[in-house]
C-alpha positions as CSV (number, residue, x, y, z in Angstrom):
1,M,-39.3,11.4,-71.8
2,K,-36.3,13.3,-72.0
3,N,-37.2,16.3,-69.0
4,M,-38.7,13.5,-66.6
5,K,-35.4,11.9,-66.7
6,F,-33.4,15.3,-66.9
7,M,-36.0,16.1,-63.9
8,G,-35.1,12.6,-61.7
9,T,-31.2,13.3,-62.8
10,I,-31.8,16.2,-60.7
11,L,-33.1,15.0,-57.5
12,S,-31.0,12.0,-57.6
13,M,-27.9,15.2,-57.1
14,T,-29.5,17.0,-54.9
15,C,-30.4,14.0,-52.2
16,I,-26.7,13.7,-52.8
17,A,-25.4,16.5,-51.9
18,T,-27.7,16.5,-48.7
19,L,-26.5,13.5,-48.0
20,F,-22.9,14.8,-47.8
21,L,-24.4,17.7,-46.2
22,T,-26.6,16.9,-43.4
23,G,-26.4,12.8,-43.8
24,C,-29.7,13.5,-45.8
25,S,-31.7,11.3,-43.1
26,T,-34.1,13.1,-39.9
27,K,-32.7,10.8,-37.6
28,T,-28.8,11.4,-37.3
29,E,-28.7,8.8,-34.7
30,S,-28.7,6.3,-37.3
31,T,-25.6,6.9,-39.3
32,T,-23.8,7.4,-36.0
33,P,-20.8,3.7,-35.9
34,A,-22.5,2.0,-32.9
35,K,-20.2,2.3,-29.9
36,T,-18.7,0.0,-28.5
37,E,-17.4,-0.6,-24.5
38,T,-13.7,-1.6,-25.9
39,S,-13.3,1.6,-27.1
40,T,-11.3,3.5,-24.3
41,E,-13.3,6.9,-25.2
42,I,-16.5,5.8,-25.4
43,T,-15.9,3.9,-22.2
44,A,-14.8,7.0,-20.4
45,E,-17.7,9.0,-22.0
46,I,-20.5,7.0,-20.8
47,K,-18.8,6.1,-17.3
48,D,-20.0,7.7,-14.8
49,E,-17.6,6.9,-12.6
50,Y,-14.6,3.6,-11.8
51,V,-15.2,1.2,-9.6
52,I,-11.5,0.2,-8.0
53,G,-11.9,-3.3,-5.0
54,L,-9.6,-2.9,-2.3
55,S,-8.4,-6.5,-0.5
56,M,-6.8,-5.4,2.6
57,N,-5.1,-7.0,4.3
58,T,-6.3,-6.3,8.1
59,Q,-8.5,-3.6,9.5
60,T,-6.9,-4.1,13.3
61,N,-3.6,-2.9,13.0
62,P,-3.4,0.8,12.6
63,F,-1.1,1.1,9.9
64,F,-3.8,-0.3,7.7
65,V,-6.2,1.6,9.1
66,D,-5.1,4.9,8.0
67,V,-3.3,3.4,4.9
68,K,-7.4,2.5,3.7
69,D,-8.0,5.7,5.0
70,G,-5.6,7.2,2.5
71,V,-7.4,5.3,-0.3
72,Q,-10.3,6.6,0.6
73,K,-10.1,10.6,0.7
74,A,-8.5,9.8,-3.1
75,A,-11.2,7.7,-4.2
76,D,-13.5,10.5,-2.5
77,E,-11.2,13.6,-4.7
78,Q,-11.8,11.5,-8.1
79,G,-15.4,10.6,-7.6
80,I,-14.2,6.3,-7.0
81,K,-16.4,4.2,-5.8
82,L,-14.9,0.9,-3.6
83,Y,-15.0,-2.2,-2.6
84,I,-13.7,-2.7,0.4
85,T,-12.3,-6.4,2.1
86,D,-10.5,-7.3,5.4
87,A,-9.1,-10.2,5.3
88,Q,-7.6,-10.2,8.7
89,D,-3.9,-11.4,8.5
90,D,-5.1,-14.6,6.7
91,P,-4.3,-15.3,3.1
92,T,-6.8,-18.1,3.2
93,I,-9.9,-15.4,3.6
94,Q,-7.6,-13.2,1.5
95,M,-8.0,-15.3,-1.7
96,K,-11.4,-15.8,-0.9
97,D,-11.6,-12.2,-0.8
98,I,-10.2,-11.6,-4.3
99,E,-12.3,-13.8,-5.3
100,N,-15.3,-12.4,-4.6
101,L,-13.9,-8.8,-5.7
102,I,-13.4,-10.0,-9.2
103,T,-16.9,-11.7,-9.9
104,K,-17.8,-7.8,-9.6
105,K,-15.9,-7.0,-12.5
106,P,-14.0,-3.7,-11.0
107,D,-11.9,-1.7,-13.2
108,A,-8.8,-2.7,-10.9
109,I,-8.3,-4.3,-7.8
110,I,-5.4,-2.8,-5.5
111,I,-4.1,-5.1,-3.2
112,D,-2.5,-4.7,0.5
113,T,-0.6,-7.8,1.1
114,C,-0.7,-11.2,4.0
115,D,1.7,-13.1,2.1
116,S,4.0,-12.2,-1.2
117,D,3.8,-16.1,-2.1
118,A,0.6,-16.7,-1.2
119,I,-1.1,-14.1,-2.9
120,V,0.5,-14.8,-6.2
121,A,-2.5,-17.4,-7.0
122,S,-4.6,-14.5,-6.3
123,V,-3.0,-11.7,-8.9
124,E,-3.1,-14.5,-11.6
125,A,-6.8,-15.0,-11.3
126,C,-7.3,-10.8,-11.9
127,N,-4.6,-11.5,-15.0
128,E,-6.8,-14.2,-16.6
129,A,-10.0,-11.8,-16.0
130,G,-8.2,-8.6,-17.1
131,I,-8.4,-6.7,-14.4
132,P,-5.6,-4.7,-13.4
133,V,-3.8,-5.3,-10.2
134,F,-1.6,-2.9,-8.1
135,T,0.0,-3.9,-5.3
136,M,0.8,-1.4,-1.7
137,D,2.9,-2.1,0.7
138,R,4.2,-5.4,0.6
139,Q,4.4,-6.9,-3.2
140,S,3.7,-9.9,-4.9
141,N,6.3,-12.6,-5.6
142,G,4.3,-13.1,-9.2
143,G,2.1,-12.5,-11.1
144,E,1.1,-9.0,-13.5
145,V,1.3,-6.5,-11.6
146,I,0.4,-2.8,-13.1
147,S,2.3,-0.8,-10.3
148,H,3.8,-1.3,-6.9
149,I,3.8,0.9,-4.1
150,G,5.6,1.0,-1.1
151,Y,8.7,2.5,1.1
152,D,12.2,1.0,1.4
153,A,11.9,-2.0,3.7
154,I,15.7,-2.1,3.3
155,K,16.4,1.2,4.0
156,S,14.4,1.9,7.2
157,G,16.1,-1.4,8.7
158,K,19.2,0.9,8.2
159,I,17.4,4.1,9.6
160,A,17.0,1.7,12.3
161,G,20.4,-0.2,12.6
162,Q,22.2,3.6,12.5
163,Y,20.2,5.1,15.1
164,L,20.7,2.2,17.4
165,V,24.4,2.7,16.5
166,D,25.1,6.0,17.2
167,T,22.9,6.7,20.1
168,L,24.8,3.3,21.9
169,G,28.0,4.2,20.8
170,A,28.4,1.6,18.5
171,K,28.4,-1.0,21.5
172,G,25.6,-2.9,23.5
173,N,23.2,-5.2,23.8
174,I,20.3,-5.6,20.9
175,V,17.2,-7.2,20.8
176,E,15.3,-6.9,17.1
177,I,11.4,-8.4,17.2
178,Q,10.2,-9.6,12.7
179,G,6.9,-8.6,11.2
180,I,5.6,-11.5,9.5
181,M,8.3,-13.4,8.0
182,G,6.4,-14.3,5.1
183,T,6.3,-10.6,3.5
184,N,9.4,-8.5,1.8
185,V,8.5,-5.6,3.8
186,A,9.5,-7.9,7.2
187,Q,12.7,-9.5,5.3
188,N,14.1,-6.5,4.1
189,R,13.4,-4.9,7.5
190,S,15.4,-7.5,9.0
191,A,18.0,-7.5,6.4
192,G,18.7,-3.4,6.2
193,F,19.0,-4.3,10.3
194,N,21.1,-7.3,10.4
195,E,23.5,-5.2,7.8
196,I,24.2,-2.3,10.0
197,I,24.5,-3.6,13.0
198,S,26.8,-6.8,12.1
199,A,29.4,-4.0,11.1
200,N,29.5,-3.4,14.2
201,P,31.5,-5.9,15.8
202,D,30.7,-4.7,20.4
203,M,26.8,-4.8,19.1
204,K,26.2,-8.0,19.8
205,I,22.3,-8.7,18.9
206,V,21.3,-11.0,22.1
207,S,17.5,-12.5,20.8
208,T,15.9,-12.1,17.3
209,Q,12.0,-13.0,17.9
210,V,9.3,-13.1,15.2
211,A,5.8,-11.2,16.4
212,D,3.6,-10.7,13.2
213,F,4.1,-7.3,13.2
214,D,1.4,-7.6,16.1
215,R,1.0,-5.4,19.2
216,A,0.0,-9.0,21.8
217,K,2.5,-11.4,20.6
218,A,5.4,-8.5,21.1
219,M,4.2,-7.8,24.6
220,S,4.1,-11.4,24.9
221,V,7.1,-12.0,23.4
222,M,9.4,-9.5,24.8
223,E,8.5,-10.1,28.3
224,N,10.1,-13.3,27.2
225,I,13.0,-11.6,26.3
226,L,13.5,-9.4,29.5
227,Q,13.0,-12.6,31.8
228,A,15.9,-14.4,29.4
229,N,18.5,-11.1,29.2
230,S,19.7,-8.7,32.4
231,K,20.6,-6.7,30.3
232,I,19.4,-4.9,27.4
233,D,21.1,-2.1,25.3
234,G,18.9,-1.0,22.5
235,L,15.6,-2.6,20.8
236,Y,14.4,-2.8,17.1
237,A,10.4,-3.7,16.2
238,A,9.9,-3.7,12.8
239,N,6.5,-1.9,13.2
240,D,5.4,0.1,15.8
241,E,2.9,-1.9,16.7
242,M,5.0,-4.1,18.0
243,L,6.8,-1.1,19.5
244,L,4.2,-0.3,21.5
245,G,3.4,-4.4,23.0
246,A,7.2,-4.1,23.8
247,L,6.5,-0.6,25.9
248,E,4.1,-2.2,27.7
249,A,6.1,-4.9,28.9
250,I,9.2,-3.4,29.4
251,D,7.2,0.1,31.6
252,A,5.7,-3.1,33.3
253,A,9.4,-4.4,33.7
254,G,11.0,-1.3,35.3
255,R,13.4,-1.1,33.1
256,L,12.3,1.8,30.2
257,D,14.7,3.9,30.7
258,E,17.0,0.9,30.2
259,I,16.4,0.0,26.7
260,T,16.9,2.6,23.8
261,M,13.7,1.7,21.7
262,I,13.4,2.4,17.7
263,G,10.7,1.0,15.6
264,C,8.8,1.8,12.1
265,D,5.8,3.6,10.9
266,A,4.8,6.6,12.5
267,I,1.2,6.0,14.0
268,D,-0.2,8.3,15.6
269,D,0.2,6.4,19.8
270,T,4.2,5.9,18.6
271,L,4.4,9.6,17.9
272,E,2.7,10.3,21.1
273,A,5.0,8.0,23.1
274,I,8.0,10.1,21.3
275,K,6.4,12.9,23.1
276,A,6.1,11.4,25.9
277,G,9.4,10.7,27.0
278,K,8.4,7.1,26.3
279,V,10.0,5.9,23.3
280,E,13.0,7.4,21.4
281,A,11.9,7.0,18.1
282,T,10.7,5.7,15.0
283,I,11.2,5.6,10.9
284,A,8.3,7.9,8.8
285,E,6.5,5.2,6.3
286,P,3.2,7.3,6.6
287,P,0.3,5.3,6.3
288,F,-2.1,7.6,4.9
289,F,-0.2,8.8,1.6
290,L,1.0,5.3,0.7
291,G,-2.8,5.4,0.3
292,K,-3.3,8.1,-1.4
293,A,-0.9,7.2,-3.9
294,I,-1.5,4.3,-5.1
295,L,-5.4,5.3,-5.6
296,N,-4.4,8.2,-7.5
297,T,-2.1,5.7,-9.5
298,A,-4.8,3.3,-10.4
299,F,-6.7,6.4,-11.5
300,D,-3.9,8.0,-13.6
301,Y,-3.5,4.6,-15.4
302,L,-7.4,3.7,-16.2
303,E,-7.3,6.9,-18.1
304,G,-4.6,5.9,-19.8
305,K,-1.7,7.6,-18.5
306,T,1.2,5.8,-18.5
307,V,2.4,4.9,-14.8
308,E,5.5,3.3,-13.3
309,P,6.3,-0.3,-12.7
310,S,7.3,0.9,-9.3
311,I,7.5,3.9,-6.7
312,I,9.3,4.4,-3.7
313,L,8.0,6.3,-1.4
314,D,10.3,8.5,1.1
315,N,11.1,7.6,4.9
316,S,13.0,9.3,7.5
317,L,14.4,9.1,11.5
318,V,11.8,10.5,14.0
319,T,12.6,11.9,17.3
320,K,12.1,14.0,20.1
321,D,13.8,16.7,17.6
322,N,12.0,16.3,14.5
323,V,8.3,14.9,15.9
324,A,6.7,17.9,16.4
325,T,6.6,18.8,13.2
326,L,6.0,15.3,11.3
327,V,3.1,15.5,8.9
328,T,0.9,12.4,8.6
329,K,-2.2,13.2,6.5
330,E,-3.7,15.9,4.9
């Protein structure tokens, strides 16, 4: 009997040793702790790809087409699936777009806002759903945003103003065509421009009109401005689409040689107009790079890396002297 107890003790000790070394089971997965989707490490292991929602404010403006292409390029490089929506420059449509994106439960949502105030409710809805938000170009005036990427709009306005001051010898009649004034970009570009012009008393802004960053609206606005002003020396359009619309009106009126023009964004059509001598200058804010930058920032965040809450990309003056060397895509 004692021998049997002794043998039982040996068997028990052997099993304990086996348990310690091998788990004492032929099915090792049964002793593995349960994997939960809340674990960052486990999610990275089981996730085939990230899914990101991209809410574009418009896809009729060439600038934002290039922005979207930049996002898509970076997404392809990182193996990320995109859900892309187009708000058609309508804040109400954008709100519905983001509601739909939230239902798809993406890992993040990137927003290019139509209106800096109107977008706040949508950002807050993403916050409530636990979806990280990233904005680009135009900021949101509320809600929690992980990171915003854009260009220094005040600097762009100042560059435009200083170019006209230098080119016109700090005197002359100036026209300003503004963008969507509900956006921080339009407000800041105008503020920077007016800061420079107001510091030069011999430069007079004879007309300031809003054309909502739209080419057709700018052409119509410029036609009216030309009829009301017999002498115009300089024009600043807050984006290249409006610049090109104004150019059509100026060219049709036969006043191309009279007016020095500068825009902003450096889209392809404007660069060609500079090369052709129809437009003097623009400010480079390459949209393709903007799109790539915001996607890569979102990807870094999802990978657990630290990202800056505000990232300002570089902008610069483009004229006939450097247009041939400007790189806007890669």
